[in-house]
C-alpha positions as semicolon CSV with decimal commas, in nm:
position;residue;x (nm);y (nm);z (nm)
1;X;17,161;12,956;9,313
2;X;17,012;13,300;9,390
3;X;16,793;13,287;9,073
4;X;16,680;12,928;9,171
5;X;16,559;13,048;9,515
6;X;16,387;13,347;9,364
7;X;16,209;13,116;9,123
8;X;16,084;12,882;9,406
9;X;15,953;13,184;9,601
10;X;15,755;13,304;9,298
11;X;15,609;12,948;9,247
12;X;15,498;12,924;9,618
13;X;15,349;13,274;9,596
14;X;15,154;13,184;9,288
15;X;15,021;12,855;9,445
16;X;14,905;13,055;9,748
17;X;14,719;13,308;9,538
18;X;14,551;13,028;9,342
19;X;14,439;12,852;9,654
20;X;14,307;13,171;9,801
21;X;14,118;13,259;9,491
22;X;13,964;12,910;9,464
23;X;13,860;12,879;9,829
24;X;13,818;13,221;9,970
25;X;13,665;13,399;9,675
26;X;13,774;13,607;9,384
27;X;13,866;13,984;9,362
28;X;13,643;14,213;9,177
29;X;13,761;14,567;9,090
30;X;13,497;14,836;9,093
31;X;13,654;15,170;8,988
32;X;13,932;15,241;9,238
33;X;13,817;15,006;9,514
34;X;13,872;14,632;9,546
35;X;13,621;14,407;9,710
36;X;13,623;14,031;9,771
37;X;13,326;13,812;9,726
38;X;13,302;13,463;9,857
39;X;13,192;13,178;9,617
40;X;12,855;13,035;9,703
41;X;12,859;12,690;9,850
42;X;12,667;12,435;9,645
43;X;12,493;12,164;9,832
44;X;12,323;11,849;9,706
45;X;11,950;11,887;9,800
46;X;11,890;11,518;9,780
47;X;12,162;11,448;10,024
48;X;12,051;11,723;10,258
49;X;11,688;11,607;10,261
50;X;11,593;11,406;10,573
51;X;11,377;11,098;10,562
52;X;11,030;11,184;10,700
53;X;10,992;11,085;11,067
54;X;10,709;10,844;11,179
55;X;10,600;10,750;11,533
56;X;10,790;10,459;11,675
57;X;10,529;10,186;11,698
58;X;10,559;9,809;11,746
59;X;10,382;9,523;11,586
60;X;10,112;9,358;11,807
61;X;10,254;9,129;12,078
62;X;10,288;8,755;12,049
63;X;10,000;8,724;12,292
64;X;9,767;8,919;12,072
65;X;9,898;8,733;11,769
66;X;9,817;8,398;11,938
67;X;9,465;8,525;12,024
68;X;9,395;8,544;11,652
69;X;9,324;8,172;11,668
70;X;8,976;8,269;11,798
71;X;8,886;8,383;11,447
72;X;8,825;8,016;11,364
73;X;8,533;8,004;11,618
74;X;8,414;8,354;11,498
75;X;8,408;8,236;11,137
76;X;8,237;7,912;11,218
77;X;7,963;8,082;11,426
78;X;7,908;8,352;11,164
79;X;7,922;8,126;10,858
80;X;7,733;7,812;10,987
81;X;7,473;7,966;11,223
82;X;7,446;8,302;11,050
83;X;7,439;8,633;11,224
84;X;7,115;8,768;11,366
85;X;6,989;9,027;11,133
86;X;6,722;9,156;11,381
87;X;6,749;9,533;11,441
88;X;7,002;9,597;11,163
89;X;6,956;9,859;10,895
90;X;6,792;9,749;10,565
91;X;6,920;9,842;10,216
92;X;6,752;9,927;9,892
93;X;6,976;9,758;9,645
94;X;7,281;9,977;9,706
95;X;7,587;9,830;9,546
96;X;7,890;9,743;9,763
97;X;8,206;9,560;9,686
98;X;8,427;9,385;9,948
99;X;8,803;9,367;9,892
100;X;8,961;9,069;10,082
101;X;9,282;9,094;10,298
102;X;9,624;8,993;10,208
103;X;9,647;8,613;10,137
104;X;9,266;8,572;10,129
105;X;9,009;8,531;9,860
106;X;8,655;8,626;9,785
107;X;8,552;8,294;9,945
108;X;8,650;8,454;10,290
109;X;8,415;8,742;10,238
110;X;8,125;8,531;10,110
111;X;7,936;8,508;10,442
112;X;7,950;8,879;10,486
113;X;7,838;8,944;10,139
114;X;7,542;8,695;10,187
115;X;7,448;8,871;10,511
116;X;7,441;9,210;10,334
117;X;7,238;9,071;10,045
118;X;6,975;8,935;10,304
119;X;6,960;9,293;10,438
120;X;6,875;9,425;10,091
121;X;7,220;9,537;9,954
122;X;7,381;9,414;9,632
123;X;7,722;9,281;9,750
124;X;8,006;9,183;9,518
125;X;8,349;9,034;9,562
126;X;8,659;9,187;9,405
127;X;8,696;8,902;9,148
128;X;9,075;8,890;9,138
129;X;9,152;8,561;9,326
130;X;9,386;8,569;9,622
131;X;9,501;8,908;9,731
132;X;9,889;8,903;9,692
133;X;9,933;9,273;9,681
134;X;9,860;9,545;9,428
135;X;9,963;9,466;9,076
136;X;9,906;9,678;8,763
137;X;9,666;9,402;8,629
138;X;9,466;9,410;8,951
139;X;9,453;9,793;8,963
140;X;9,327;9,804;8,603
141;X;9,077;9,530;8,670
142;X;8,937;9,703;8,976
143;X;8,872;10,031;8,790
144;X;8,704;9,843;8,519
145;X;8,486;9,654;8,776
146;X;8,387;9,991;8,929
147;X;8,299;10,133;8,591
148;X;8,085;9,834;8,517
149;X;7,900;9,864;8,836
150;X;7,852;10,239;8,776
151;X;7,700;10,153;8,430
152;X;7,464;9,911;8,597
153;X;7,337;10,113;8,877
154;X;7,398;10,460;8,743
155;X;7,548;10,540;9,088
156;X;7,888;10,497;9,258
157;X;7,977;10,188;9,453
158;X;8,078;10,166;9,825
159;X;8,392;9,987;9,893
160;X;8,463;9,765;10,197
161;X;8,820;9,665;10,249
162;X;8,950;9,413;10,497
163;X;9,307;9,468;10,615
164;X;9,526;9,539;10,303
165;X;9,207;9,543;10,107
166;X;9,120;9,867;10,284
167;X;9,437;10,022;10,164
168;X;9,329;9,939;9,810
169;X;8,984;10,071;9,866
170;X;9,116;10,414;9,988
171;X;9,353;10,438;9,689
172;X;9,065;10,354;9,450
173;X;8,849;10,621;9,596
174;X;9,144;10,871;9,587
175;X;9,201;10,814;9,210
176;X;8,846;10,741;9,102
177;X;8,621;10,941;9,342
178;X;8,340;10,968;9,099
179;X;8,299;10,584;9,101
180;X;8,319;10,537;9,483
181;X;8,032;10,633;9,725
182;X;8,218;10,566;10,042
183;X;8,502;10,362;10,195
184;X;8,489;10,137;10,501
185;X;8,806;9,985;10,619
186;X;8,844;9,678;10,850
187;X;9,163;9,671;11,049
188;X;9,354;9,831;10,769
189;X;9,715;9,963;10,821
190;X;9,641;10,319;10,699
191;X;9,812;10,520;10,965
192;X;10,096;10,526;11,220
193;X;10,385;10,324;11,094
194;X;10,393;10,099;10,782
195;X;10,588;9,820;10,969
196;X;10,374;9,822;11,289
197;X;10,213;9,493;11,193
198;X;10,271;9,119;11,171
199;X;10,218;9,102;10,802
200;X;10,575;9,181;10,697
201;X;10,680;8,817;10,720
202;X;10,388;8,720;10,493
203;X;10,490;8,982;10,244
204;X;10,842;8,843;10,242
205;X;10,707;8,496;10,173
206;X;10,492;8,622;9,899
207;X;10,785;8,788;9,742
208;X;10,998;8,475;9,748
209;X;11,209;8,573;10,049
210;X;11,309;8,915;9,915
211;X;11,328;9,190;10,183
212;X;11,023;9,420;10,191
213;X;11,122;9,775;10,106
214;X;10,915;10,024;10,297
215;X;10,806;10,323;10,093
216;X;10,782;10,579;10,379
217;X;10,699;10,881;10,164
218;X;10,434;10,689;9,982
219;X;10,288;10,576;10,317
220;X;10,270;10,929;10,447
221;X;10,094;11,045;10,128
222;X;9,839;10,766;10,162
223;X;9,754;10,880;10,514
224;X;9,552;11,159;10,376
225;X;9,193;11,032;10,344
226;X;9,037;11,017;9,989
227;X;8,759;11,272;9,910
228;X;8,472;11,043;10,007
229;X;8,315;10,953;10,345
230;X;8,549;10,709;10,524
231;X;8,479;10,486;10,815
232;X;8,769;10,291;10,980
233;X;8,663;9,994;11,195
234;X;8,921;9,868;11,443
235;X;8,974;9,639;11,740
236;X;9,220;9,705;12,022
237;X;9,273;9,330;12,046
238;X;9,406;9,317;11,685
239;X;9,700;9,067;11,661
240;X;9,796;9,160;11,303
241;X;9,790;9,535;11,282
242;X;9,866;9,769;11,573
243;X;9,513;9,904;11,648
244;X;9,615;10,273;11,645
245;X;9,747;10,227;11,281
246;X;9,395;10,125;11,174
247;X;9,247;10,457;11,281
248;X;9,135;10,715;11,006
249;X;9,301;11,047;10,980
250;X;9,066;11,291;11,162
251;X;8,868;11,504;10,908
252;X;8,515;11,623;10,861
253;X;8,424;11,326;10,643
254;X;8,605;11,050;10,842
255;X;8,541;10,846;11,153
256;X;8,693;10,550;11,345
257;X;8,467;10,296;11,522
258;X;8,581;10,038;11,765
259;X;8,444;9,683;11,779
260;X;8,533;9,368;11,976
261;X;8,700;9,067;11,818
262;X;9,016;8,958;11,632
263;X;9,169;9,104;11,313
264;X;9,106;8,784;11,112
265;X;8,752;8,765;11,235
266;X;8,646;9,116;11,130
267;X;8,467;8,986;10,821
268;X;8,276;8,736;11,047
269;X;8,174;8,993;11,309
270;X;7,813;9,096;11,363
271;X;7,918;9,424;11,507
272;X;8,094;9,507;11,189
273;X;7,802;9,388;10,988
274;X;7,583;9,627;11,169
275;X;7,810;9,923;11,126
276;X;7,854;9,852;10,746
277;X;7,472;9,815;10,711
278;X;7,404;10,145;10,889
279;X;7,659;10,338;10,685
280;X;7,541;10,199;10,352
281;X;7,175;10,273;10,443
282;X;7,260;10,635;10,494
283;X;7,361;10,671;10,124
């Protein structure tokens, strides 16, 4: 019995030593002294990283969304009657390509392109059908189109992007700055918060009901303007994109210009036409 108790005490003592060594550190002998060093605590960097914080912004109100119906009258007036070109800057054949917004086609930008052509600019559509978001085929095709225009004019092309098309235009200029003269965005969601718009539902429909995954880190990276002159045109009565999210990031080569009108009517807006013509004529 005495030997059994002694054996149990030895086992408990050994277990305590093992626990202390594993959790409090290990003993190291240096000559005649004994020092105890604590094991480093290893953390998972990925788990410790916090998701980047963005300002809390809401999508435009239902009232502003309902006011987007006025775009029908804006489009009819611009397309059928034609905008007055009196007093607008004239071009000298500078190339410009207009990228349509999400769910729209080159047909929607045709009136704006015709007006620019009457002013003396060479205006082109994007040539990729309905804009349903960036795809690898679309990206490759846009680069090729810019290369063809560069070969034709021996000069870079200016890009005008309406809504999501403006996001595309900025990214093309970021990755192919030698092919892009300047970028003009029309109500594009390029700042603030990626979900502060009423397009999320449309994206979900286009993706067959699948939830839209927000790439916050990618959105933050894209906020940095590309290395070409950038003009952001916005309207405070925008019913699709929260107007503050359509502002350019302040920099020496960027600007934000306010106009009156709806989001859907930005490509049928004489104020917008005048700003585009003025910026293109500066090149």
